[in-house]
C-alpha positions in Angstrom: 0.0 0.0 0.0 2.8 2.5 1.0 4.8 1.5 -2.1 1.9 2.2 -4.4 1.3 5.5 -2.8 4.9 6.5 -3.1 4.9 5.5 -6.8 1.7 7.6 -7.4 3.4 10.7 -5.7 6.4 10.3 -7.9 4.2 10.6 -11.0 2.0 13.3 -9.6 1.5 16.3 -11.8 1.5 18.9 -9.1 -1.6 21.2 -8.6 -4.7 20.8 -10.6 -6.6 24.1 -10.5 -10.2 23.8 -11.6 -13.1 26.1 -12.3 -16.7 25.6 -13.5 -16.0 27.5 -16.7 -12.9 29.0 -18.3 -13.5 32.7 -17.7 -13.1 32.1 -13.9 -9.5 31.2 -14.4 -8.7 34.0 -16.9 -6.7 36.2 -14.4 -4.7 33.2 -13.1 -3.9 32.0 -16.6 -2.7 35.5 -17.6 -0.5 35.7 -14.6 1.2 32.3 -14.8 4.0 33.4 -17.0 5.2 35.7 -14.2 5.7 32.8 -11.8 9.0 31.1 -11.5 9.4 28.2 -13.9 9.6 25.6 -11.1 6.2 26.7 -9.7 4.6 27.3 -13.1 5.5 23.8 -14.3 3.5 22.3 -11.4 0.2 24.1 -12.2 -2.4 22.7 -14.5 -5.6 24.7 -15.3 -8.9 23.1 -16.5 -12.6 23.8 -16.5 -15.0 21.0 -15.5 -18.5 22.4 -16.4 -21.4 24.0 -14.6 -23.4 22.0 -12.1 -23.0 18.9 -10.0 -23.1 16.3 -12.7 -20.8 17.9 -15.2 -18.3 18.9 -12.5 -18.3 15.3 -11.0 -17.8 13.6 -14.4 -15.0 15.9 -15.7 -13.2 16.2 -12.4 -13.1 12.4 -12.1 -11.8 12.2 -15.7 -9.0 14.8 -15.1 -7.9 13.1 -11.8 -7.6 9.8 -13.5 -5.6 11.3 -16.4 -3.3 13.7 -14.6 -3.1 12.2 -11.1 -2.2 15.5 -9.4 -0.8 15.9 -6.0 -3.7 18.2 -5.0 -6.8 19.8 -6.4 -7.9 23.5 -6.0 -11.3 24.7 -7.0 -11.5 28.4 -8.0 -14.8 30.1 -8.7 -17.7 32.1 -7.4 -20.4 31.7 -4.8 -23.5 33.4 -3.5 -23.9 34.4 0.2 -27.0 33.4 2.0 -29.1 36.1 3.7 -28.2 37.1 7.2 -25.3 34.8 7.4 -21.8 36.4 7.5 -21.0 40.1 7.5 -17.3 39.2 6.9 -18.3 37.7 3.5 -19.3 40.9 1.5 -19.8 41.0 -2.3 -16.4 41.3 -3.9 -14.6 39.3 -1.2 -13.5 35.7 -1.2 -13.5 32.7 1.2 -11.7 29.4 1.7 -14.1 26.5 1.9 -14.2 24.3 5.0 -17.2 22.0 4.9 -19.1 21.3 1.7 -22.6 20.1 2.0 -24.8 18.5 -0.7 -28.3 20.1 -0.4 -31.0 17.9 -1.9 -33.8 19.9 -0.4 -34.4 23.7 -0.4 -37.6 24.1 1.5 -38.2 22.3 4.8 -40.7 19.5 4.9 -41.2 16.1 3.1 -40.4 17.4 -0.4 -37.4 15.2 -1.0 -35.8 12.2 0.5 -32.1 11.3 0.1 -31.2 7.7 1.0 -28.9 7.5 4.0 -26.2 5.8 2.0 -25.7 8.8 -0.3 -22.7 11.0 0.8 -23.8 14.5 1.8 -20.7 16.1 3.4 -17.1 16.6 2.4 -14.3 18.7 3.9 -11.4 20.7 2.4 -8.1 19.2 3.4 -7.1 20.8 6.7 -3.4 21.3 5.9 -4.1 22.8 2.5 -6.8 25.2 3.9 -4.5 26.3 6.6 -1.6 26.9 4.2 -3.8 28.9 1.9 -5.2 30.9 4.9 -1.7 31.8 6.0 -0.9 33.1 2.6 -4.2 34.8 1.8 -5.7 35.8 5.2 -9.1 34.9 3.8 -12.0 33.9 6.0 -13.1 30.3 6.1 -16.8 29.3 5.3 -19.0 26.3 4.7 -20.8 26.0 1.4 -24.1 24.3 0.4 -24.4 22.8 -3.1 -27.9 22.4 -4.5 -28.8 21.0 -7.9 -29.9 24.5 -9.1 -29.5 28.1 -8.2 -31.8 29.1 -5.3 -33.8 32.0 -6.7 -36.4 33.1 -4.1 -36.1 34.8 -0.8 -38.1 32.2 1.0 -36.0 29.3 -0.4 -32.7 31.2 0.3 -33.6 31.7 4.0 -34.7 28.0 4.3 -31.6 26.7 2.5 -29.4 28.7 4.9 -31.2 27.3 7.9 -31.3 23.7 6.6 -27.6 23.7 5.7 -26.2 26.0 8.3 -23.9 27.2 5.6 -22.9 30.7 4.6 -22.4 30.2 0.9 -24.0 28.5 -2.1 -22.1 27.1 -5.1 -23.2 24.4 -7.7 -19.9 22.5 -8.2 -17.9 22.4 -5.0 -19.4 19.2 -3.6 -18.9 17.3 -6.9 -15.2 18.4 -7.1 -14.6 17.7 -3.4 -16.2 14.2 -3.6 -14.3 13.2 -6.7 -11.0 14.3 -5.0 -11.9 12.3 -1.9 -12.6 9.1 -3.9 -9.3 9.5 -5.6 -7.5 10.2 -2.3 -6.3 13.6 -3.5 -6.2 16.6 -1.1 -8.7 19.2 -2.0 -9.2 23.0 -1.3 -11.3 25.7 -2.8 -11.3 29.5 -3.0 -14.6 31.2 -4.1 -15.2 34.8 -4.8 -18.5 36.2 -3.5 -20.5 37.4 -6.5 -24.1 37.7 -5.3 -26.7 37.5 -2.5 -28.6 34.2 -2.8 -32.3 35.0 -3.7 -34.4 36.8 -6.3 -31.6 39.2 -7.3 -28.9 36.6 -7.2 -28.5 35.7 -10.9 -28.6 39.4 -12.0 -26.0 40.2 -9.4 -23.9 37.3 -10.4 -23.9 38.5 -14.1 -22.7 41.9 -12.9 -20.1 40.7 -10.4 -18.9 37.2 -11.5 -15.8 38.4 -13.4 -14.5 40.5 -10.6 -15.3 37.9 -7.9 -13.5 35.2 -9.9 -10.5 37.6 -10.3 -10.4 38.1 -6.5 -10.3 34.4 -6.0 -7.5 34.1 -8.6 -5.6 36.9 -6.8 -5.7 34.8 -3.6 -4.3 31.8 -5.5 -1.5 34.0 -6.9 -0.7 35.3 -3.4 -0.3 31.7 -2.3 1.8 30.7 -5.3 4.1 33.7 -4.9 4.4 32.9 -1.2 5.6 29.4 -2.1 8.1 30.7 -4.6 11.6 31.9 -3.7 12.0 35.7 -3.6 14.0 36.8 -6.6 17.2 38.8 -5.9 16.7 42.6 -6.0 18.4 44.6 -8.6 21.1 47.1 -7.4 18.7 50.0 -8.5 15.9 48.6 -6.4 18.2 48.2 -3.4 19.4 51.8 -3.7 15.8 53.0 -3.5 15.1 51.3 -0.3 15.2 53.6 2.7 17.8 52.8 5.3 16.7 51.8 8.8 18.0 53.6 11.8 
């Protein structure tokens, strides 16, 4: 068992950074050439599709093909009403718990068999490393099948899940990573308030929210890279201490 795991790690392709769709990785893709070659060579970017099913299928396919050392999901999320004042629009959060949400309204509207997994967690050591580099808050996210689009349903979903955020793909990606025994983490930009204005707000804010999430990833990547030597000119401009 240990020998097989060691062999897998030797062949691991580094970090697989995923998003639901390509525009959410645009800022990160544009910035990769500025990273040191040894860091850049370990990063693979890919989009897995929107929604639980597409994200699950394509994440599983990519994990089998690339066998990465870790998976990082980058994307956007909505914030539930009355949940977290430290998660404003335009901010970002690291995911902690990821909950599958089969029902939106309370009551006997849906029944999920007990054998179906409903909860995953981001890898603790990855989340803590990202938190040290980015100083982002940590939050739990609920993943329904479709966008919650009414005030009543948003309030009920928040109460049922006890989560602060909503996203359609995080559970699928986290579950695929867990089944492949690959560490998982996620950074989501806050694009909208969940409810009747949510989709309109998302259209307005999605690009900027995804860019904030990408900035956090870059902060972590630069923190892991060695500091390049300063040029003599840059050194001269630094004020002397004392």
